[in-house]
N, C-alpha and C positions, 0 to 999 in steps of 0.2 A: 701505551704504544700499540701501534697497529701490528698485527701478525704478518709475517712474511708472506709474500704471494705464493700460492700453491704452484708447484711445478706442473700440475695437471689442472689447468683451469676448467671450470664447468663448461660443458658444451653449450652453444647458443640454443635458445628455445627452438623447438621444432617448428618448421615453417609448413603451413598447410600446402598440399599439392596444388600446383598451378592449374588454372583452367586449361582444357584442351585448346590448342591454337586455332582450330578451324582451318580455313584456307581451301585451296583447290582440291587437295587430296581428300579432305573431309567431305567436300561436296560430291566427289566421285564415289567414294565408298558409301556414303549415306544415300546417294542417288540410286545405287543398286538396290539398297534396302527398300526404298519407297517404290521402286518399280515392282518389286515382289508384292508389296501391299496393293498397288494399283491392280495387278492381275488378280489378286485374291478378291478385290471388290468387284471386278468385272464378273467373276464366277459367282460371287455371292448374290449379286443383283440381277443376274441374267434371267432369273425366274420372273422378275418384275415386268418384263416385256413379253413373257411367254406364258403368263398365267392362264389366259383363255385357251391357248393352244394345249397347255398341260391338262386342263379340264377335259378337253375333247379327246386328247390322246389316251388318257387313263380312265376316262368315263367316271369322273368323280364330281361331287357337289362342293359347295363353298367351304364347308368344314374340313372335308378331306383335302381340298386344295390348300387351305391354310396350314395343314399339317406339314407340308413340305418346308415352309419357312419356319414354323414353330420348332420342328425337330432340329433344323439347321441352327437356329438361334439357341435352342436348349443346349445343344452340344457346345456351341461357341461360348455361351455364358458359363457353363459348367467347367470349361477348360481354362478359364482365365486365371484363377489362382494357381493351378498346377503349372500353367505356362509361365506365369510370373516367377515361380520358384525355379523352373527349368532355365529361364533366361539368366536369373541371378547366379545359378550354379554352373551352367554349361556354356553360357555365352550366346551371342546373337547368331553366329554363323551356323552352328549346329542346329539350333532351333528352327531357323528359317529354312534350312535344307530339308529337314523333316517335314515342315509345313508345306513346302512346295510339292513334295512327292505326294502327300496326302490329298491336297486340294486338286491337284491335276488328275489323280486317279478318280476322285469323286466326280469331277466334271466329265471325264471320259465315260465313267460308268453311267452317269445320268443320260448321256447321249445314246447309249446302247441299251438302256433298260427296257425290257419288253413288258414289264408289269409295274403296277403301282408300288408294290412292296420293295422291289429291287430299286426303283427310283428313290424311294424314301431312304434306303440304306446308302445310296450314293450321295444324297444330300447331307446325310449325317457325316459321312467321311469327308465331304467337302468342308462342312462346318468345323470339323476337327482340325484340318489343315489351316483353314482361314483363321482360326483362333490363335495360331502361333505367329501371326505376322505383325500386328500392330504393336503389341507390347515389345516385341523384339526391335522394331524400328524405333520406338521411343528410346529404348536403352541404347541403341546405336547412336542416336542423335546426342544423348547426354555424354557419351564417351568421346565424341569427335568435335563437338562445338562448345564454346564457352557458355557458362550458366546464364549469362544475360541474354543469350539468344534462345533460351529455352521456350518461352511462349511462342515466338515466331516459328521455331522448328516444329513444334507440335501442330500449329495451324497449317504450316506448309505440308506436313505429313497428311493431315486431314484433307488438304486440297488435292493431293494426289489420289486419295480415295474418291473424291468428287469427280476427278477426271475419269477414273475407272467407271464410276456410275454413268458419266456422260457417254463413254464409249459403249457401255451396255445399252443405254437408252437409244442412241442413234445408230451405231454400227450393227450391234447384234439384232436390233429390231428389223433393220433393213435386210440383213442376211437371212434372218429367220423367214421373212416373207418371201424372199427370192429362192432360197436353197432348201428350206425345210428344217425339221427338227434335228435329225442325226448329223447332217453336214455342219450345221451351225455349232452345236455343242461339242462335237468331236473336233472340229477345226479349231475352235477357240482353245481347246486343251493344249494345242501346240505352244501357246504363249507360256504355259508353265515350264515346258522344256527349255525355252529361251532364257527365262529368268533363273532357272536352275544353273545353267551354264555360266551366267553372269556372276552368280553368287560364288560358285566354286572357283572362278577365275580371279575375281577382284575384291570380294568382301573380306574385311578384316574386323575383328572385334574392337580394336582400339589402336591408336597411333603407336608407332615404335617407341619403346621405352616407357610406355604409360600403362603397363599392365596393372589392373587392380590387385589389391591384396587378396590372397586366396580366402574364400569364404569357408569358415569351419563348418563341418557337416557332422551331425550326430543323429542321423536317421529321423525318426518321427519327432524327436524332441526339437530338432532344428526346424522342421516344417511348422510345428505348433508355435515355436517362438517367433518365426518370421511373420506368420499370419497374425498372431495375437498382438505383437508389437506394432505392426502396421495399422491394425484395426483400432488400437487404443488412441491413435492420433486423431483428433477431431478433423484435421485437414483431410485425412483419407476418407473419413465418412462423409464429410461435406462434398468432397469430389465425387463420391459415388452417387449422392442424391442429385447433384447438379447434372451429372451425366444421365441419370435415370429420367429426370424431368424434361430435359431439353431435347434429347436425341430422338425419342421414339415416334413423335407425330410424323416427322419427315421420313423416317425409316419405314414405318408402316405404309406410308403413301407410296414411296418409291419401290419398296421391296415386293409388294404384292397388290395392295388394294387401290392404289391411285388409278391405274388403267381401267379396271372394272368400274370404279366409281364414275370416272369421267365419261366412259362409253355408255354404261347401262343406266346410271342415274341422271347424268347431265346431257345425254343425247349427242355426244360428240363423236366424230369419226375417230378411228384408231390413229390416223395420221395427226389430227389436231390434238388428240390426247397425248400423243408422244411429244409433240411440240411443247405442251404445258409441262410435262415431266422434265423436259430439257430446261425450261425456265427455272425449275427448282435447282437443278444442278448448276446452271450458270450463276444464279444468285448466290449459291453456296460458295462458289469460287471467289466472287468479289468480296463477300462478307468475311471469308477466311482471312484474307490479307488485311482487311480493316481491323478486325478483332485482334489479330496477332500484333499489329503495330500499336494499337491502343493499350493492350495489356503489357507489352514490353516497356512502354513509356510510363504508364500509369497503373501500377499494380492494384490500386484500390478500385479500379474499374471492373474487376472480375465479377463480383457479386451483382452490381447494378446491370451489367450487360446480360448476365444469365437470367436474372429476374425479369428484365425488360423483354427479353426474347420470349420467355414463357408467357408473359402477359399478352404480347402481340399475337402469338400463335393461338392462344385460347380465344381471343377476341375475334380474329378473322375466321378461325375454324367454326366458331359458334354462328357467326354471320352467314357462313356458307351453308351449313347444314340446316339452319333455321329459316332460310330464305323462303318466303311464302309462295313464290311462283313454282311452276313445274320444274324449271331449270334456273340455276343461279346465273346472273348475267356474266358475260365474258370478263368484264373488268374485275369482278369479284373473284373469279377463278384465277385470273392472273395475279391478283393481289395475294391470294392464298398461297400460290406457288412461290412468289417472291419472299413472303414471310417464312415459309417452310425452309427456304434456302438458308436462313440464319440458324436453324436448329443444329445442324452439324457443327459449325464453328462454335456455337455456344456450348455444345457438349464437350469440346476440347478444353474448355475452361476448367472442367473437373480435374484434369491432370495438373493444371497450374495450382490447384489447392493442395494436391497430394504431394507434388514434387518437393516443395520446401519443407514439408513436414517429415520427410524420411531421408535417411542417409543414402549414399550411392549403392551400398550393398543390399538395400531393401527396395530400390526403385521398381524393379520388375514386379515384386509381390504387391506393392502398393498400387501400381498401375493396373495390375490384374484385378484387384478389388474394385477400383473405380470403373473399369471397363465392363464389369458385370452389370452395372446399373442400367444403362440404356438398353442393353440387349435383353435384360429381364423384362423391362417395361414393354419393349417391342414385342417380345414373345407373348406376353400376357394379352396385349391389345390385339395382335393378330388372331389369337384364339377367340377372344371375346367378339370381335367383329364377325368372324366366320360363324360362330354359334348364333349370334343375334340375327344375322342375315337369314340363316335357315329358319330360325324360330319366327321371324316376322314376315316371311315371304319376300325377302329382298329389300327391306326398308333400310337404306343407308342412313337416313336421318336418325333412326334409333341406334343402329350399330355404331356409327361414328361418334355418338355421344359418349361412348365408353372412354374416350380419350380424357374427358374432364375428371373422371374419378382418379386416375393416376396422376394427373397434374396437381390436383388438390393435395394428394398424399405427399408428393415430392416437395411442393412449396412449403408445407408444414415442417418438413424435416430440414429444409434449407434454412428457414428462418430460425429454427431451434439451434442449429449448429454454427450459424454465421458468426455470432459474437464470440463464442468459445474459440473458434479457429483464429479469429483476428487477435485475440488475447494471447494465444500460444505463439503466434508469429511474432508479436511484439516482444514477448519474453525471450524467444530464441534470438532475435536480433540484438537485444541488449546483452545477452550472454556472449554472443559472438564478438561484440565490440569490446567487452571486458577481457576476453581471452586474447584479443589482438594487441592489448596494451602490455608490454613487457618492461618491467623496471630494471635498469642496469644494475648489476651486482658490483 
């Protein structure tokens, strides 16, 4: 005989939380976050159009000039894991607010610095605030948009960074020429005040009723656990190496050395060189949308797109620096700038490897680990190019060849981790399907 039915039937299986709904409210809130990132990128890349002016203003050589960007990126890279932990623990709104205050103070300090040392300190402060923006914006997107929109959200966030770079290349370069150093950098700091007001007025960490479960905190033990658990995932490490290998050639070119290379080595006017830097930025905008759509529809396209971008960059970079003539032809320089435009979108693919490998409460930490990659490579290459330029009497052919060393290192690591990451993703997919099957009692 069957036993009588229990007066207290077993509760139904737990249903996983639904994806965020997206919609207009999500676009508004997330739009405020990406505006903060846009302003941070304008401040970060403003030195790229002012490198020659900075050398004259502070009376420094190539190595000392590169120290501005190196220190800024050193602070940025060193802050990524702490920022990831802060975002996981404190939420997006608090972290972005602190970041805005810091990078605005850094930009204003850079405008008013009377000496090289004070200018270095200002760039370090700027890098600290800048470091708090992108990871927070990624976390904001994951809280407000469905998971299927993740690749496109990441690429569009990167696209706003590109727009910031474009504003720096076109607007700041023109203002710098017309109004001079202090007025340009001090005036641009006003944008930080504007986005601070927007964040305080409109930004929310998550939709109403969708607050994440509180993250348990146990001091240093919690920090070690978050970092170690994220690092053990092959997808996190693969994301770091994809970011490392794809991002730095374009960043080095746009952040500091593109303008001097085009003017001093290629004999172009500053106006024409600025136009070529704009080509990099415009190419980045187009490729961002293409890569985002491709990855959202075809998840397996991630690694081929990243490796293809690396190969194309290495080939065109080599053709440019090894060209036998005194100056590379314009068509080759344009091609180089078009290809460099794909580096930023390809670096965003690193986050698409780390995101499915980590649960929501670890997304900030994992994204911070990934984001270290490209900025570490950029910092290393900026330093190497400055040293080699001084050591060789200004040979860009030798100095720019340092790019290939880091590309070779990155490709080796990507190929080593690619199969392991794919295997873990398949195992996780099978496990999630099994958990989704509930047998009626």
